[in-house]
N, C-alpha and C positions, 0 to 999 in steps of 0.2 A: 283144642289140643290134640285130639285124636287125628284130625285131618293133617295137622303139621307132622305128626309121627309117621303117618302113611306116606306123606310127601318125602320126608327125609329117608325113609326106608327105600322108596322107589329110586331116589337119586343115588343112594348107596349101592343098590343092586346094579343100576345102569353104569355107574362109574367102575364098578368091579368088572362088569362085562367088557367094557372098553379096555381095561388093563389086561385082562386075560385073553382077549381076542387077538387074532393075528395068525399068520401062517407059520408053520414049524418046518425047519430043515435041520435035522440032527439036533444039536444043542442050541440052535439059533431060532429066535422069533423074529419075524420080519413083516413088513407091510409092503404093498405094491401100489404104485401110482404111475400111470403112463408107461406100463411095462418096464418099470425100473424099481428095484428093491431097496428098502431101507432096513438095516439091521436095528431092531429095537430092544432085543433082550438076549440073554445067555443063561443057560441052565446047566452047563457042564461042570466038571470037577475043578477047573482052574488050571494053574500052572502057566506054561507058555501057550498062548492062545493065538490062532491065526483066523482072522475073519475071512469067510469065503468070498471069492470074487463073483461067484454065481450060486444062486439058490433056486432049485427046481427050474433050471434053464432060463432064469431071469438074472440079468446083471445087477450086482450090488453097487449102487452109486453113492450111498450115504450110510453113515453109521451114527446112531443116536438121533433121537427125535424129541428132545426136551425131556421133561421128567416122566418117569424115573430113568436114571442112568442105565446103560446097557447091562452092567454087571451088578446093579443095585448100589445104593449108597452105602459106603463103608465096607465094600468087598475086600476081603483079605486073602482070597484063594488065588486070584489071577496075579501072576508075577511079571508077565510081559505080553505085549500085544503087537501083532503084525497086521497092518491095514494094506489090502492089495491095491494095485495100480488102478483098478476099476473105480475106486471110490474117489469122488470129486468134492465131497462135503462131509465135514464132521459136525454134527449137530450140537446145539447147546446142551450142557450137562452130560454129554456122552460118557465121559469117564470120571464124573464127579466123585470125589472122595474115595478113589481106589488107592488105598494107602500102601499096598504091597506091590504095586506095579512099578518095577524098576526101570523099564524101558518100553517105549512105543515106537515102532518103526512105521513111518507114514509113507505110503506109496507116492509116486511122482505126480499123480494127477490131482491131488487135493488143492483146491483153490479157495476154499472158505472153511473157517473154523468158528463155530458159534460161541456165544458167551458162556463162560464157566465150564467149557468142555473139559478142562483139566484142573478144575478147582480143587484145592486141598490135596493134590497129588504130589508125591515126591518122585518125579519121573524124569528120565532123560529121553528127549525126543530125538529120533533119528530119521533122516530122509535119504 
């Protein structure tokens, strides 16, 4: 029983580290692969939010990367989102359950949108 408790504690700590790790640029958390950035989180005050096209001199090509959503599930502070033309992909669960987002303006370069990206949102999509 003690070994199981130690294993579960280690897994909990490791998963928490993965969630909290990532690079920070202002209010944004992001990851980098092949010199391209993916926005994975937001810690700002909300309101009208513009996703940056570049973070620390790295082009943002994707928003959202599965669970958890960028703004957290059930976010009520963000009211609109603008996605720049640099973004080509919106990941699964990216804006999941963002109940107060009234509009999302999607840049002209988006070619793929993942499953449940806008699940349970009451949002008007603009391009």
